[in-house]
N, C-alpha and C positions, 0 to 999 in steps of 0.2 A: 515500592518505588513508583515513580511516575505520578500521574494525577489519579485521584481516587473518587469516582462517582459512579453510580450504578444506573444503567438504563435497562438492565436485564440482558440475559445472554441466550435465551431460547431462540429457535429459528425464526419466530415471527416477531420477536421483540423489537428488532431494528425497524422493520417496516411499520409496526404499530406506533413506535415513537415518532417516526417521520410523519405518519398520517396525523398524529396528534399535534405535532408542530405546525403542519400546514393548516389544520383546522383553526388552531388558535390564532395564527398569523392572519388568516383570511377574515377574521372577525374582530374581536376586541383588540388584540395586539396590533394588527395592521392599522386599525383606526388610530391607535396611539402613535404609530409611526407617521401616519399622514398628518396628524395634528402637530407633531414635532417638526415637520418639514418647514422650509422657509417659503411660505406662501407668498406669491406675488413677486418673487425674485428669481433671477436666473439660477438654474441648478448648480452651476459651477462657481457662483459668486462667493460661497462660503461652505464649510462642512455642513452637510445636511443629508437629505434623502432624495434619490432620483428614482422615478418609477418608469418601468418599461413594460409594454404590453403589445401583443400582436395587433391590437386594435388602437394603438396609440396614435395621437394626432399632434402635430407640431404646434397647433393653436390652442391646445388644451391647457388647463391650469397647472397640471403637473404635481398635484398634492395627494394623489391616491391612484390606485389601480384604475378607477373609473375615469380619471382625468390624466392618464399617462401621456407624456409628450413624445415618447420614443417607441419605435417599433423594433429597434435593433438593440441588443444588449451591448454590443461594442460602441454604438453611438451614445448610449447612456453612460457607459464607463468614461468615454472621452469627455462628456459634459460634466461628470461628477467631480467634486473636489476631493483631494486626498483625505483619507480618514472618514469619508462619508459612507453611506450605504446605498447601493444600487439594488432596488427591489424588482426582481423579475416576476411579474404577475402571471396568473394561470395561463397556460397555453404552450405551444411548441415553437421553439426557435431553431431554425435550421442553420447548419454550418458551425464552424469552430469559433470559440470565444477566447480572446487573450486579454488578461487583466494587465493593464499597462501602468497602474499606479496603486499605491497601498490603499485598500478600501475593503469593505465587506460586500460580497456579492451574495445576495440572499434570494433563493428561489422559493416561491410560494405556489405550489402546484405547477412548477415550470419544468419543461423537458427540453434538453439540448439534443436535437437530432443531428448527430455528426456524420451521417452516412456520406461516404466519399471524402471526408476530411481526415487529415492526419490525426488530429486530437479533438476531444470535446471541449475541455477548458484547460488553458495553459496559464500558469502563474509563474512569471519570471521575476517578480518583485517581492520584497519582504513585507511583513506586517499586514498580511492579507488573510481574509477568511472567505472560504467558499462553502456555502451551507444550503441544504434543502433542495438540491436539484436532482432530477433524474437525468442521467447522461448515458447515451446509447449510440451505437453504430459506428464508432470511430475506427479507422484503420489501425491506429496505434492506441495511445492511452486515452481512457475516458477523461481522467484528470491528471495533468502533468505539472509537477512543481519542479522547476529547473533553475539552477544557478548558472554562473559563468565561470570560466577558468580563473582561478584565484579569488573568486567572489561567490561563495555559496549563498544561496537564498536562505533567509532566516525568518523565523517567527511566522510561519504560515499554518493556518488551521484549515483542515478539510473535514467537515463534520456533517453528519445527518443527511448524506446524499445516498441515492440509489444509483449504483454504477453497474450497468448490465449490458451485455452484448457488445462489448468493445474489444480491442486487441484482435481485430479481424484480418489483418494483413497477411497472416501466415496460417491458412485454414487447416493445414495438416500437422503443424508443429515440427516438421522436418526442416533441416537447414536449407535456407534459400539465399540467393545473392542478387536477385533481380528487382527487388522492391525499390520504389523511389523514396520510401521512408526508411531511413537507415537503421532504425531500431529493429526492423523486421529481418535484416540481413545478418547472417552469422559472420563472426570475425574471430578466426582461430578457435579457441575453446570457449569463446563467449557465444552462446546460442542466440539466434535471432528469435526474439519473442514479442516484438512489436510494442513492448512497454507495459503490458498488462493493464488491469483496470485502473488502478491508481499507482502513480510512479513518483517517488521522491528521488530526483537525480541531482546530487550535489546540494543537499539541503541540510540545515542544522537547526536545532531547537524548534522543530515543527511538530505538529500533532495531526494524526489521522484517527478520527474518533467517531464511533457511532454510525458508520456507514454500512450499507448492505452492498456487497460486492459479489456479484454472481453472474454466471454464464458468460464470462469473458474467457479468453484463452487461458489467462493467468489472473491472479487476484491482486495483491499489493506488492510492490517492488521498491526496494531501497538500494541505490547504487552510487558509485563514486568515480565515474568515468574521467572527470577532469578536476577533481577536488573532493574533499571529505564529505561524507554524510554521517553526522554524529549528533548525539543527544536528541534524537527524535523519539516520539512516543507513538506507538501503534496500539490502540486500545479500543475495547468494546465494539469492535466491528464483527459483522457476520460475513464470513468469506466462504462461499460454498459453490460447488459445481462449476468451477473453472477448470475444465477437464484436460486441457493440454499442458498445463504447467502447474507450478506450486500455488498453494494458497497464499502464504506470505514468504517472500523471497528476499534475503539480504545478502547478496553476493558482492564481493569486491571485484571490480573490473579494472582496477588501477594497476599500473606497473611501477609506480613511484612511491607507494605507501610504505614499503618495507625494502630498504636498500642497504646492502652490505651488512645484514644482520641487525639493522636498527630501524625502528619505526620513524616515519616522517608524517606525523598526523596532519600537518598543514598542507601536505601535497595530496593526500588521499587516504582512503581507508573507510570502512564501515564499522563504527565503534561507539560504545556507550549509548546504544539505542535500547529501548525497552519495548517489548512486545507482550502485552498483558490483557487478560480478560477478553480475549477474542474467541469466537466460535468458528472453527476451521474444519469444514466437512466436505468430503467428496471431490477434492481437487486432484488433478493429475491422473485421473483414472483412464484416460486415453493417450497419455503421454508420459514423460518422466517427471512427475511432480510430487513433491513432498507436501505435508501439511505446512511446516515451517522449515525453511532451508537456510543454513549458514554455509557459505562456500567461498572459495577463491578460484578465479578462472586462470590467472596468469602469474608467472613469477613476478614478485614485486607487489603483489596484492596483500591486503591485510583486513581481517574481519575478526574483531576482538572486543572483549569486555562488554558484549551484548547480553541482555537478560531476556529470557523467554519464560514467563511465569503466569500461572493461574489461567491458562487457556484450556479450552475444551477442543480436542483434536481427534478426529476419527474418520475412517473411510477414505483415506487419501491413497494415491497410487504408490508413493514411496512412504518411508517411515514417517511417523507423526512429527518428530523433529529429526532432521537429517543434517549432518555436518560432513562436508567433503573437503579434503586437501589432496590435490592431485599431483603437485610438482614441488621440487625443492625451491627455496627462496620465497616461500609463502608463510604467512603468520596467522594463526587462528587460536591463540591461547586466550584464556580468561573468560570465555563465554560460560553462561550459567543457564541451566534448564531446571526449573524448580516449580513445584506446586501445581503442575499441570494434570488434568484428567485426560489420559491418552488411551483411546480405545483401540480397536483393530485397525491397523494401517499396513502399508507396504503391500497393497493388493496386487500390484503389477511387478513387484520385486525390484531390487537395486542391483544393476549389472555393472556398476562403475568400478568395483574392486574384485580382486580374485583371491579366494573363491567368491562368487557373487552371493548376495543374500536373496534367496528366492522364496522365503516364507514370511508370514506376517511378523512385523517388528514394530515396537513402540518407538525406540530411539536408536538411531544408527550413527556411529561416528567412524568414518573411514578416512584413513590418512596414510600417506606413504612415508611420513616422517613424524618426529615427536610432536605431540599435541596434548595439552592438558585442558580438561573441561570438567565442570561440576554438573552432575546429573543427580539431583537430590530431591527428596520429598514429593516425588510424583506418584500418582496412582496410575498404573499401567495394567490394562485389562484385556484378556482374551487373545493375546498374541502368542505366536510360537516362541519368539524371543522378546524378552522385555527390553534389554539393552544389548545391541550387537556392536562390537568395536574391534578394530584391527590392532595388531601387536604394538605399534609404536605409540599408541594412545594411552594416556593416564586419565582414568575416569575417577573423579573425586565424588564421594558420597553415594556410591552405587547401592550400598546396603540400606540406605535410609528410604529407599523407594518402597511403595506397596505394590506387590505383584499379585494380581487376582486372575486366576484361570490362565496363567502364563506357564507354558511348558518348561522353558529354560529362562531363569531370571536374567542372568548375565552370560553372554556368549562371546568369547574372545577367539579371533581367528588369526 
């Protein structure tokens, strides 16, 4: 399922790929971009390429990094034509960036220092690519892809970025209510997590691929506060050491996605997403954070038909793959967990259900009501429990998993 290409999944593969991309773009490939630009014309006059550099000058030719006309990425975006490429040349750019039109935002040795800003890069428009940046220091999301009520943002690609040291607005991970940035504040059963490193909020048909997401409070987040998030692909990312929250989190925050026993996919829900070929290590070790989490916060939420496959998951605070249903009127059927390599997880235990799971566990499915999930073909190694699940849950395919050094393969409470 999803897109299939390999950039490697070892801990250094993502950064090596990014360094290779930057090197190529700064030499031969970037020269090609410069030659293809519309020399001698205004950057906004037709689709083309616009260059921005910390040393840019308004009187420069604008055909390369050496002759960039813009010092501000937002000024370059404003000048660029829809469908063109804004090339952010080597250097540090301070403050947040908002992409206001469909284009490619390409970083070549470029760092967004978002210290004191709510976000690093915000993408509220479709048909947009953000690639090749280092994004750091934001109060909330390093990269936020966000739709509008009734209008999810579509066809956005976030690839090849290093997103580190963001999601800083809640330094302890405990519920707060005083932040000026609303994502940091808890709301009922929705914890305040400031948005994590990369956040798809009401996004459809989008791709998060080949990024290194580390040392944020949380890693990658997909949510549905005011509309659906569906048919997205989260792939080939390295998500590690985001110690206060989960590595990859796909919770439904909607109250209108499942009404009177019926799904309302146009109103909300996190569904038909694919999480594949990611390396998810060391997240949630100082908070309540799983490797990959599927959950519903409130009645009326729906989190269904998602696939978590072919990932490497180990050393996370809660179970490698964790599924939580806490209240009646929620829907979590049809999710699939298959073909993953799941090592020792649940290092801090899972206290959300009674009795709690306080030992290492590969996959945990806790629910107060009926829920059907497929957990099949995974290799689960070194845990006390391979699969832990509560009584109302129906686990399909449990016997098809390979349990290595696991004390109890399947534990039902």
